[in-house]
N, C-alpha and C positions, 0 to 999 in steps of 0.2 A: 287822676288825669287832670292836667291844666291845658285849657284851649286858650290860645292867644290869637284872637281874630286879627289884631293889628299886624302881628308878625307872621301870621298864618302857620303857626306851630302848635302841634299837639305834644305834650310832654307826658311820659308815662314812666313810673317807677317800678323796677323789678328787682327783687331781692332774692339772693341765694341764701338758704337758711338750713340749719342742720347741726349735728353733734361735731365735736372736734375730730379731726382726722377723717372726715367723711369724703372729702374731695371737693368742697365748695370752691376754694382757690384754683384748684387744678380744672374744674369745670369752667370758670369764668375765663381763665387763661386760654383754654382750648376754644371757647366761643369767639374771643377777640382775635385769636390766631386765625381762625377760619375766615374772618372778615378782613384780615390783613391789617388789623389794628392793634397788634400786641404792644406797640409802644405807647398807645393811647390809654392803656390801662395803668392805673395808679394803685399802689400797694403800700401799706405801712406794715413792716415786717420786723420781727425781732431778729437777733443775731443767728437764730437757728431756723430761719425762714418760716416762722409762724405768724399768722395774720394777727396784729395787735388790736386794730380797731376795725377796718373794713378794706375790701378792695372796691375800686369804683372806675367806671368808665361810661362812655356814651356811644351809642350806635344811631345813626340818623339815615332815614329813608325819605325819599321825595316822590310825591306823585305830581300831577300837573299843576295843582294849586297849593298843596299843603305839604309842610314838612312834619315827619313823625320822628320825634327825639326820644329815645329810650335810655333812661338813666339806670344803670345796672350796678348793684351792690352785692357784696357778700357780707355776712355777719362774721365776727370772730367766733371761733369754737372754743377759745380758751375761757375757762370759767372765771379766771382772774379778772377779765375785762367784760364780764357779763352785762354790766350796766350800760355798755355801749349798744346792746342788741336791740332793745326797745326804741332806742333813738334812731338807729338805722332803719327799723321797720316802719317809722312814722310815715303816714300817707302813702303806704305802698299800694300799688294797684294789683300787683300779682307776685306770688312766691314760688320758687322752685325748691322744694324740700329735698335736700340730698342726704341720703342716708347711706350707711356702711352695711353692705348686705352680708357681712360675715356674722355667722351664728354667735360667736363669743362676744360681740358688742351689741347684741340685739336690745338689751335693756337700755343702753345708752341712747338708741334711736328713740325708744318709747318716751324716755325722760325729755328728750329735745322736743318731741311733738307735744308733750303736756306743757312744756315751758311756752311754746308758740301759742297754745290754747289760752294760757294764763294772760298773755298780752291782749288778746282779742275777744275772749269769752265767746259770746253767741255770735258776734259779727264775723268770726272766722268762717262760718258756714257760707258766708256770701262772697268771700274772697277767692278769686281764681288761683288754684294750686296744682303744681305738678309735682307728684312724688317721684323722684328719681332714685331707683334702687341701683346705687352705684357699686363699683367693684365686682362686676359680674364676672371678670376674669379669674377672680379667686376661688379656691376651693372652700367647702364647709359653709355654704350660705344657708340662710334661714329661708323659710317658705314665704314669700310675699303676701300670699293670700292670708296667712296667719296674721301678719302685722296689720294689713288693711281690715281685717275682721276685728282685731283688737282696739284699733282706733275708731271703729264704728264709722268707716269711710262712707257708708250709704246715708249717713246723716248730713253729709256735706253736699252742696248743690253744685259746686264747680271744682271737683277734685278729679284728676286723671293720674295715672301713673305710667312710667316708662322705665326701661332698663339702660344703664349707661356703663361705659368704661371710660371714665374721664381721663385717665392718663394717656389714653390713644384718641380721645375725642369722640369715641363711638357713642352716639345716642344724644350727645350734648346739644348738637344744632336741633334735633327733633324736639327736645324739651323746650328749647327757646321758641321755636316756631309754634309749638302747642300752647305755651303759656300766653303768647302774643295773641294767638286765635281766641283763647278764653277771654282775655282782658277786653279785646275789641269786640267780641260778641256780646259780652256784658254791657258795654257802654252803648253799642248799637241798639240792643234791646230797649235800653233806657233813653234812647233818641238823642244821646249826647254825640256819639261819633257820626251818626247819619246826618247831623246838622252841619257838618263840615264836608259831607260827600267824600269821606275817605274810601268808602266801599264802592263808589261809582267810578 
């Protein structure tokens, strides 16, 4: 979080992370479409519409005094460009971990979570995270409770989970609202957000 008292702006960074083909780009497109800002989303894609580096856009909210500016990114799922993922995650305030709920790619989701841990180590336990079990419209899904138990979700202090169908936008806005709530709640607890009266 960056608080600019001169400009009366609070800047927050949110990143969609997850394995290839899980629905990160589809999720961010659905979110920006909801806000009527589809044209404000920037993507660097390959010739087969795969994200090369990241998708990026901003959403801004205003109260009586302050402007809340949300910088929203996705990381690429392509392993060829994996070196860009830790750069995109730098100074992140909250993460939406989008996974593919199909049983056949269960291990790919676990590997992506382990990769996320490798970037943050113990500090990941303090970062607000929403785990989005995406592709709920498809058959042969694995049990979300099994995944949460395997990653030892109870060891994390600010992790919640939701169900999404990114292709139709179902649950995408809920994930966004939830991660924003967790982020602002964290900073409010540490007296950062309260200092600018965002909650008043």
